[in-house]
C-alpha positions as CSV (number, residue, x, y, z in Angstrom):
1,M,-102.5,-257.5,107.4
2,P,-105.2,-258.3,109.9
3,K,-108.8,-257.8,108.7
4,S,-112.2,-257.8,110.3
5,A,-115.8,-257.9,109.0
6,W,-118.3,-255.6,110.3
7,D,-122.0,-256.1,109.7
8,C,-123.7,-253.6,112.0
9,P,-127.5,-253.9,111.0
10,K,-127.5,-257.6,111.7
11,H,-125.2,-258.0,114.7
12,A,-126.2,-254.9,116.4
13,E,-129.4,-256.7,117.5
14,R,-127.4,-259.5,119.2
15,G,-126.4,-257.7,122.2
16,C,-123.7,-255.3,120.7
17,P,-123.5,-252.1,122.8
18,S,-124.8,-249.0,121.1
19,L,-122.3,-246.4,119.9
20,G,-123.5,-244.1,122.6
21,S,-122.4,-246.5,125.3
22,V,-119.0,-247.0,123.8
23,R,-116.3,-244.5,124.9
24,P,-114.6,-243.2,121.7
25,R,-110.9,-244.0,121.6
26,R,-108.6,-243.8,118.6
27,H,-107.9,-247.3,117.2
28,Q,-104.1,-247.7,117.4
29,Q,-103.7,-250.6,115.0
30,S,-103.4,-248.8,111.6
31,S,-103.0,-252.0,109.9
32,T,-106.5,-253.2,110.9
33,V,-109.2,-252.8,108.2
34,M,-113.0,-252.7,109.0
35,T,-115.2,-254.1,106.4
36,G,-118.7,-252.9,106.5
37,T,-121.7,-254.1,104.4
38,M,-124.4,-252.1,102.7
39,V,-127.5,-253.3,100.8
40,S,-126.9,-251.4,97.5
41,L,-125.6,-248.2,96.0
42,S,-129.1,-246.5,95.7
43,Q,-129.6,-243.1,96.9
44,P,-130.9,-244.1,100.4
45,A,-128.1,-246.6,100.8
46,Q,-125.6,-243.8,100.0
47,G,-127.0,-241.7,102.8
48,A,-126.8,-244.7,105.1
49,L,-123.2,-245.3,104.0
50,V,-122.2,-241.9,105.1
51,L,-123.9,-242.2,108.4
52,A,-122.4,-245.6,109.0
53,S,-118.9,-244.3,108.2
54,A,-119.3,-241.4,110.6
55,S,-120.4,-243.8,113.3
56,V,-117.3,-245.9,112.9
57,F,-115.1,-242.8,113.1
58,Q,-116.8,-241.5,116.1
59,A,-116.6,-244.7,117.9
60,G,-112.7,-244.7,117.3
61,L,-112.6,-247.9,115.2
62,A,-111.1,-246.1,112.3
63,S,-110.2,-242.4,111.7
64,P,-111.3,-239.9,109.0
65,E,-107.5,-239.2,108.3
66,N,-107.0,-242.8,107.4
67,S,-110.4,-243.5,105.8
68,E,-108.9,-246.4,103.8
69,Q,-109.3,-248.3,107.1
70,L,-112.9,-248.6,106.5
71,I,-114.0,-250.7,103.4
72,I,-117.7,-250.9,102.3
73,A,-118.8,-254.0,100.7
74,L,-122.2,-254.4,98.9
75,E,-124.1,-257.3,100.3
76,P,-125.0,-258.9,97.0
77,E,-121.4,-258.6,95.8
78,A,-120.1,-260.1,99.1
79,A,-122.3,-263.0,98.6
80,S,-121.2,-263.4,95.1
81,I,-117.5,-263.3,96.1
82,Y,-118.2,-266.1,98.6
83,C,-120.3,-268.2,96.3
84,R,-117.8,-268.3,93.4
85,K,-115.4,-270.2,95.8
86,L,-118.0,-272.7,97.0
87,R,-116.9,-276.3,97.0
88,L,-119.4,-279.0,96.1
89,H,-119.7,-280.1,99.7
90,Q,-120.6,-276.7,100.8
91,M,-123.8,-276.3,98.9
92,I,-127.1,-277.7,98.2
93,E,-128.5,-277.8,94.6
94,L,-132.2,-277.4,94.1
95,S,-132.3,-277.6,90.3
96,G,-130.7,-280.8,89.4
97,K,-133.0,-283.1,87.5
98,A,-130.9,-286.2,87.7
99,V,-130.9,-288.4,90.8
100,V,-127.5,-288.4,92.2
101,N,-126.4,-291.2,94.7
102,G,-130.2,-292.1,95.0
103,Y,-131.1,-288.5,96.1
104,S,-133.0,-286.2,94.0
105,A,-132.0,-282.6,94.3
106,S,-135.7,-281.7,94.1
107,D,-136.3,-283.6,97.3
108,T,-134.4,-280.8,99.1
109,V,-137.3,-278.5,98.8
110,G,-140.0,-280.7,100.0
111,A,-138.0,-282.3,102.7
112,G,-136.8,-278.9,104.0
113,F,-133.4,-277.3,104.4
114,A,-132.5,-279.1,107.6
115,Q,-133.2,-282.6,106.1
116,A,-131.1,-281.6,103.1
117,K,-128.2,-280.7,105.3
118,E,-128.6,-284.0,107.2
119,H,-128.4,-285.9,104.0
120,V,-125.2,-284.1,103.0
121,R,-123.7,-285.1,106.4
122,R,-124.5,-288.7,105.9
123,N,-123.5,-288.9,102.2
124,R,-120.3,-287.0,101.4
125,Q,-120.2,-288.3,97.9
126,S,-123.4,-286.5,96.8
127,R,-123.7,-283.2,94.9
128,T,-123.6,-281.3,98.1
129,F,-120.2,-281.1,100.3
130,L,-117.7,-274.3,104.1
131,V,-115.8,-271.8,102.1
132,E,-112.1,-272.4,102.5
133,N,-109.7,-269.8,101.2
134,V,-109.1,-271.9,98.1
135,I,-111.0,-272.2,94.8
136,G,-113.4,-275.2,95.0
137,E,-114.9,-277.6,92.6
138,I,-117.5,-275.3,91.5
139,W,-114.7,-273.3,90.0
140,S,-113.9,-276.1,87.7
141,E,-117.5,-275.8,86.1
142,L,-117.1,-272.1,85.4
143,E,-115.8,-271.1,82.0
144,E,-114.7,-267.6,80.8
145,G,-117.6,-265.5,80.4
146,D,-120.0,-267.6,82.5
147,K,-122.8,-265.5,84.3
148,Y,-124.6,-266.1,87.5
149,V,-127.4,-264.3,89.6
150,V,-127.2,-263.8,93.4
151,V,-130.3,-263.5,95.2
152,D,-129.7,-261.9,98.6
153,S,-132.9,-262.5,100.5
154,G,-132.8,-260.9,103.9
155,G,-135.2,-259.5,106.5
156,G,-136.1,-256.2,105.0
157,T,-135.1,-256.4,101.3
158,V,-134.3,-258.8,98.5
159,D,-131.2,-257.6,96.4
160,L,-130.1,-259.1,93.1
161,T,-126.8,-258.8,91.3
162,V,-125.5,-260.4,88.0
163,H,-121.9,-261.2,87.6
164,Q,-119.8,-262.5,84.9
165,I,-116.5,-264.5,85.6
166,R,-113.2,-263.6,84.2
167,L,-110.5,-266.3,84.2
168,P,-108.0,-267.2,85.2
169,E,-107.9,-264.8,88.2
170,G,-111.6,-265.2,88.9
171,H,-112.4,-261.4,88.7
172,L,-115.8,-260.4,88.4
173,K,-117.8,-258.1,86.1
174,E,-121.2,-256.6,87.0
175,L,-123.5,-257.2,84.0
176,Y,-126.6,-255.4,85.3
177,K,-126.9,-252.8,88.0
178,A,-127.9,-254.2,91.4
179,T,-131.7,-254.1,91.8
180,G,-134.1,-255.4,94.2
181,G,-137.0,-254.3,96.5
182,P,-138.7,-254.5,99.9
183,Y,-139.5,-258.2,99.7
184,G,-137.8,-259.6,102.7
185,S,-139.0,-261.8,105.5
186,L,-140.5,-258.8,107.2
187,G,-143.3,-259.0,104.6
188,V,-144.4,-262.2,106.2
189,D,-144.6,-260.5,109.6
190,Y,-146.7,-257.7,108.0
191,E,-149.1,-260.2,106.6
192,F,-149.4,-261.8,110.1
193,E,-150.2,-258.4,111.5
194,K,-152.8,-257.8,109.0
195,L,-154.3,-261.3,109.9
196,L,-154.4,-260.2,113.7
197,C,-156.1,-257.0,112.5
198,K,-158.7,-258.9,110.8
199,I,-159.4,-261.2,113.8
200,F,-159.2,-258.7,116.6
201,G,-159.5,-255.3,115.0
202,E,-156.9,-252.9,113.7
203,D,-157.7,-250.4,116.4
204,F,-157.1,-253.0,119.2
205,I,-153.8,-254.0,117.5
206,E,-152.6,-250.5,117.3
207,Q,-153.4,-249.8,120.9
208,F,-151.8,-253.0,122.0
209,K,-148.6,-252.1,120.3
210,I,-148.5,-248.8,122.0
211,K,-149.7,-249.9,125.6
212,R,-147.9,-253.3,125.7
213,P,-144.8,-252.9,123.5
214,A,-142.9,-255.9,125.3
215,A,-145.7,-258.2,125.0
216,W,-146.1,-257.3,121.2
217,V,-142.3,-258.1,120.8
218,D,-142.9,-261.5,122.7
219,L,-145.8,-262.3,120.3
220,M,-143.7,-261.5,117.1
221,I,-140.9,-263.7,118.6
222,A,-143.3,-266.6,119.0
223,F,-144.5,-266.1,115.4
224,E,-140.9,-266.0,114.2
225,S,-140.2,-269.5,115.5
226,R,-143.4,-270.9,113.9
227,K,-142.6,-268.9,110.6
228,R,-139.4,-270.8,110.4
229,A,-141.3,-274.2,110.7
230,A,-143.4,-273.4,107.6
231,A,-142.8,-275.9,104.8
232,P,-144.6,-276.9,101.6
233,D,-145.1,-280.6,102.8
234,R,-146.2,-279.7,106.4
235,T,-149.4,-281.3,107.5
236,N,-149.4,-280.5,111.2
237,P,-150.9,-277.2,112.4
238,L,-148.6,-274.5,113.8
239,N,-149.3,-273.1,117.3
240,I,-148.5,-269.6,118.2
241,T,-148.4,-268.6,121.8
242,L,-150.3,-265.5,122.8
243,P,-148.8,-263.5,125.7
244,F,-151.1,-263.5,128.8
245,S,-151.1,-259.6,128.5
246,F,-152.5,-259.9,125.0
247,I,-155.4,-262.1,126.3
248,D,-155.9,-259.9,129.4
249,Y,-155.8,-256.5,127.4
250,Y,-158.1,-257.7,124.8
251,K,-160.8,-258.6,127.4
252,K,-160.5,-255.2,129.0
253,F,-160.5,-253.4,125.5
254,R,-163.4,-255.4,124.0
255,G,-165.3,-256.9,126.9
256,H,-165.1,-260.4,125.8
257,S,-162.5,-263.2,125.3
258,V,-160.0,-263.8,122.5
259,E,-161.8,-267.1,121.9
260,H,-165.0,-265.2,121.3
261,A,-163.2,-263.0,118.8
262,L,-162.0,-266.0,116.9
263,R,-165.5,-267.7,116.8
264,K,-167.0,-264.6,115.5
265,S,-164.4,-263.8,112.9
266,N,-164.5,-265.1,109.4
267,V,-161.1,-266.6,109.5
268,D,-161.7,-270.4,109.5
269,F,-158.2,-271.4,109.2
270,V,-157.1,-270.0,112.6
271,K,-158.5,-271.8,115.7
272,W,-158.1,-271.2,119.5
273,S,-156.4,-273.8,121.6
274,S,-157.2,-274.2,125.2
275,Q,-153.5,-273.9,125.9
276,G,-153.6,-270.2,125.2
277,M,-152.4,-270.5,121.6
278,L,-153.6,-269.7,118.1
279,R,-153.6,-272.8,116.0
280,M,-152.9,-272.1,112.3
281,S,-153.2,-274.6,109.5
282,P,-150.2,-275.1,107.3
283,D,-152.2,-273.5,104.4
284,A,-152.8,-270.4,106.5
285,M,-149.2,-270.0,107.3
286,N,-148.1,-270.6,103.7
287,A,-150.7,-267.9,102.6
288,L,-148.7,-265.4,104.7
289,F,-145.6,-266.1,102.7
290,K,-147.3,-265.9,99.3
291,P,-147.4,-262.0,98.7
292,T,-143.7,-261.6,99.6
293,I,-142.5,-264.7,97.6
294,D,-144.7,-263.7,94.7
295,S,-143.0,-260.2,94.6
296,I,-139.6,-261.9,94.7
297,I,-140.5,-264.3,91.8
298,E,-141.9,-261.4,89.7
299,H,-138.8,-259.4,90.2
300,L,-136.7,-262.3,89.1
301,R,-138.8,-262.9,86.1
302,D,-138.3,-259.3,85.1
303,L,-134.5,-259.6,85.6
304,F,-134.4,-262.9,83.5
305,Q,-135.9,-260.9,80.6
306,K,-132.9,-258.6,80.3
307,P,-130.4,-259.8,77.5
308,E,-127.5,-259.8,80.1
309,V,-129.3,-262.3,82.2
310,C,-131.2,-264.8,80.1
311,T,-128.3,-267.1,79.7
312,V,-127.0,-267.3,83.3
313,K,-125.6,-270.6,84.5
314,F,-126.1,-270.4,88.3
315,L,-128.6,-268.9,90.5
316,F,-127.3,-268.5,94.2
317,L,-129.9,-268.1,96.9
318,V,-128.4,-266.5,100.0
319,G,-129.4,-264.5,103.0
320,G,-131.5,-265.6,106.1
321,F,-134.8,-265.8,104.1
322,A,-133.2,-268.2,101.8
323,E,-133.6,-270.9,104.5
324,A,-137.3,-270.8,104.1
325,P,-138.4,-273.9,102.2
326,L,-141.4,-272.2,100.7
327,L,-139.1,-269.6,99.0
328,Q,-136.7,-272.4,97.9
329,Q,-139.6,-274.2,96.3
330,A,-141.0,-271.3,94.5
331,V,-137.6,-270.2,93.1
332,H,-137.0,-273.8,92.0
333,A,-140.4,-274.0,90.3
334,A,-140.1,-270.9,88.4
335,F,-136.4,-271.0,87.4
336,G,-135.2,-274.6,87.8
337,D,-135.4,-275.2,84.1
338,K,-133.3,-272.1,83.3
339,C,-130.2,-272.4,85.5
340,R,-128.7,-274.3,88.3
341,I,-130.1,-273.2,91.7
342,I,-127.6,-273.4,94.5
343,I,-127.8,-272.6,98.3
344,P,-124.7,-272.4,100.4
345,Q,-125.0,-274.5,103.6
346,D,-124.1,-271.5,105.8
347,V,-126.6,-269.5,104.0
348,G,-127.1,-266.9,106.8
349,L,-123.3,-266.3,107.0
350,T,-122.7,-265.9,103.3
351,I,-122.5,-262.1,103.3
352,L,-120.4,-261.9,106.4
353,K,-117.8,-264.4,104.9
354,G,-117.9,-262.8,101.6
355,A,-117.3,-259.4,103.2
356,V,-114.1,-260.7,104.8
357,L,-113.0,-262.0,101.4
358,F,-113.8,-258.6,99.8
359,G,-111.8,-256.9,102.5
360,L,-108.8,-259.1,101.6
361,D,-109.2,-258.2,98.0
362,P,-111.4,-255.2,97.2
363,A,-110.3,-255.2,93.6
364,V,-112.1,-258.5,92.9
365,I,-115.0,-256.7,91.4
366,K,-113.3,-255.1,88.3
367,V,-116.4,-253.7,86.4
368,R,-119.6,-252.3,88.0
369,R,-122.7,-250.8,86.7
370,S,-123.3,-247.2,87.8
371,P,-126.7,-247.2,89.7
372,L,-127.3,-243.5,88.9
373,T,-126.6,-240.8,86.4
374,Y,-124.1,-238.4,87.8
375,G,-123.1,-234.8,86.5
376,V,-122.3,-231.3,87.6
377,G,-124.5,-228.1,87.2
378,V,-122.8,-225.5,84.9
379,L,-123.5,-222.3,82.8
380,N,-123.4,-222.8,79.1
381,R,-123.5,-220.1,76.3
382,Y,-127.2,-219.6,75.6
383,V,-128.2,-221.0,72.1
384,E,-131.4,-219.6,70.6
385,G,-133.8,-222.6,69.8
386,K,-131.9,-225.0,71.8
387,H,-132.3,-223.8,75.3
388,P,-135.6,-222.8,76.9
389,P,-136.2,-219.0,77.4
390,E,-136.6,-219.4,81.2
391,K,-133.0,-220.6,81.5
392,L,-131.6,-217.4,79.9
393,L,-129.3,-215.3,82.1
394,V,-127.8,-212.1,80.7
395,K,-124.7,-211.0,82.7
396,D,-122.1,-208.4,81.6
397,G,-123.7,-208.6,78.1
398,T,-123.1,-212.2,77.8
399,R,-126.1,-214.7,77.4
400,W,-125.8,-217.7,79.6
401,C,-128.0,-220.8,79.9
402,T,-128.4,-221.7,83.7
403,D,-128.9,-225.0,85.5
404,V,-127.3,-227.1,82.6
405,F,-126.6,-230.7,83.7
406,D,-123.3,-231.7,82.4
407,K,-123.2,-235.5,82.5
408,F,-120.3,-237.5,83.7
409,I,-121.7,-241.0,83.6
410,S,-125.2,-242.5,82.8
411,A,-127.2,-245.0,85.0
412,D,-126.4,-248.6,84.3
413,Q,-123.3,-247.6,82.4
414,S,-120.3,-250.0,82.8
415,V,-117.4,-248.5,84.8
416,A,-114.1,-250.1,85.5
417,L,-112.7,-250.1,89.0
418,G,-111.1,-246.7,89.6
419,E,-112.2,-245.2,86.2
420,L,-111.6,-241.5,86.0
421,V,-114.1,-239.2,84.0
422,K,-112.5,-235.7,83.4
423,R,-114.1,-232.4,82.6
424,S,-112.6,-229.0,82.2
425,Y,-114.4,-225.8,83.1
426,T,-113.6,-222.0,83.3
427,P,-114.9,-219.5,85.8
428,A,-117.7,-217.3,84.5
429,K,-115.7,-214.2,85.4
430,P,-111.8,-213.9,85.5
431,S,-112.1,-212.0,88.8
432,Q,-113.7,-214.9,90.6
433,L,-112.0,-215.7,93.9
434,V,-113.9,-218.9,94.4
435,I,-115.6,-221.4,92.1
436,V,-118.4,-223.7,93.4
437,I,-119.2,-226.9,91.5
438,N,-122.4,-228.6,92.6
439,I,-122.6,-232.5,91.9
440,Y,-126.1,-233.9,91.1
441,S,-127.5,-237.5,90.5
442,S,-130.6,-238.9,88.9
443,E,-132.1,-242.4,88.4
444,H,-132.9,-241.3,84.8
445,D,-130.5,-241.6,81.9
446,T,-131.5,-238.6,80.0
447,V,-131.2,-235.4,82.1
448,S,-130.8,-231.9,80.6
449,F,-131.1,-229.6,83.6
450,I,-130.5,-229.8,87.3
451,T,-134.1,-228.7,87.8
452,D,-135.4,-231.9,86.0
453,P,-137.6,-234.1,88.0
454,G,-135.7,-236.6,90.2
455,V,-132.4,-234.7,90.1
456,K,-130.9,-234.4,93.5
457,K,-127.8,-232.7,94.8
458,C,-125.2,-235.0,96.4
459,G,-122.0,-233.0,96.7
460,T,-120.1,-229.7,96.5
461,L,-116.7,-228.8,95.4
462,R,-115.6,-225.4,96.6
463,L,-112.2,-224.3,95.2
464,D,-110.4,-221.2,96.3
465,L,-108.9,-219.3,93.3
466,T,-106.7,-216.9,95.2
467,G,-103.0,-217.1,95.5
468,T,-101.9,-216.4,92.1
469,S,-100.0,-213.1,92.8
470,G,-96.6,-213.2,91.2
471,T,-97.6,-215.9,88.8
472,A,-98.9,-215.5,85.3
473,V,-102.6,-216.5,85.2
474,P,-103.8,-217.6,81.8
475,A,-106.6,-215.6,80.3
476,R,-108.7,-218.8,80.1
477,R,-108.3,-220.3,83.5
478,E,-108.9,-224.1,83.6
479,I,-110.6,-225.9,86.4
480,Q,-110.2,-229.6,85.9
481,T,-113.0,-231.8,87.6
482,L,-112.5,-235.4,88.0
483,M,-115.0,-238.2,89.3
484,Q,-113.8,-241.7,90.2
485,F,-116.2,-244.5,89.7
486,G,-116.1,-248.3,89.8
487,D,-115.7,-248.5,93.6
488,T,-118.3,-248.7,96.2
489,E,-117.8,-245.1,97.0
490,I,-117.7,-242.3,94.4
491,K,-115.1,-239.5,94.9
492,A,-114.9,-236.2,93.1
493,T,-111.9,-233.8,92.8
494,A,-111.5,-230.2,91.5
495,I,-108.1,-228.9,90.5
496,D,-107.0,-225.3,89.5
497,I,-104.5,-225.9,86.8
498,A,-102.8,-222.5,87.4
499,T,-102.0,-223.0,91.1
500,S,-102.3,-226.8,91.5
501,K,-104.7,-226.2,94.3
502,S,-107.3,-229.0,94.7
503,V,-110.2,-230.0,96.8
504,K,-111.9,-233.4,97.2
505,V,-115.4,-234.6,98.2
506,G,-117.3,-237.9,98.5
507,I,-120.8,-238.4,97.3
508,D,-123.1,-237.7,100.0
509,F,-126.9,-238.1,100.0
510,L,-127.4,-237.5,103.6
511,N,-126.5,-233.9,103.9
512,Y,-128.1,-232.5,100.9
């Protein structure tokens, strides 16, 4: 069956036409499966998942009628699937203490990522040898129950996942719910912008971004190339070219030159070059990385305090930001004595290749952790002393407690792939023609009412109760509600047992 990987956030920036410029047409090859990637299963990501799916359907790449043509892979999981199949010549190990073939793994950090790869090319017998569709040598070092952490460090976020290997098939079990934060490489760009504001003034930088947006982009592109050259052992300064429009607009805005601004500022580690460039010392560039890297290390330290994580065997560092030698050094210094730290050679393509593998076998992740608590809003019989008075509703002589949250699953609870949770409900009145079941979620584990702080509506099941003429309807009518967990998407179903009518819905954080 033909498969394809789709990673729109990263590849859309590389010249792909916008969906608005593509004429929608139905994709004829029903055997083709699109594999898309999402950062995590948090509430914002669930909303983005709905939007991305709708965009794919609108573009004609898949159809809502055959929604199985679109598979969503979580980026940390995709990276994990790829990494577990690494061969030794496809990775660079940072944490090894022993010298292997005259080469210390710790040298990789100081020498930089490019030098480490050159060493691999010259010495194929070292501890470093891309993913083939076979299980590689690293597999031989994994035993039943071994654990590893995947750190997916990208542009906007860093996402962490912890998996446990199940042999002999190599299926994976998620031990701790995917976590992370806004600690991507864009944080370095933000620090650079703060530095520019300190030198030239925040008012000027804001006006320059508005009045000269193309020049601002050129400036950030120039900074990006220098950012990639930052390394712990670098001694030469880094030169960042200022666009002519920056120099010209600053003179018109302030009435004096850029060089004058640098001399008057208290920033000693940034100098002016006569070639029209900012000259930054290596320490100044490294300082721009520090807040972001410190946040990553702190988040990892918190993760390693969890009982499920403290005995991990490997830490895989993946994503575009993982190429930064400064991040490699910081991770190695903090965790090199706790586990083996490994970077795939094609670190920037790890998620893309893992997404293809996930598309070939979506059942490889057998057990996941629920990122949120899910349940439905119901009416329960009011119990004096148990339920608050403000929730009391008296209808037709019956005392009801409103807004009760009936939990289906708790946050961070383990759920098997395709696991079904069933609940049975009855209409409040036998004469009801329709029953509406609202689905809610929360980041908190203990939820009593749908009005509790942090509880959000994320779906609605509306079931028609008519059509029972000529059939015996039981006095106590049963509406069975099912929620399916364990996949990257959560689905809910309501079934009228008397008529076998059913309705399905997917969890949707975008439209509620």
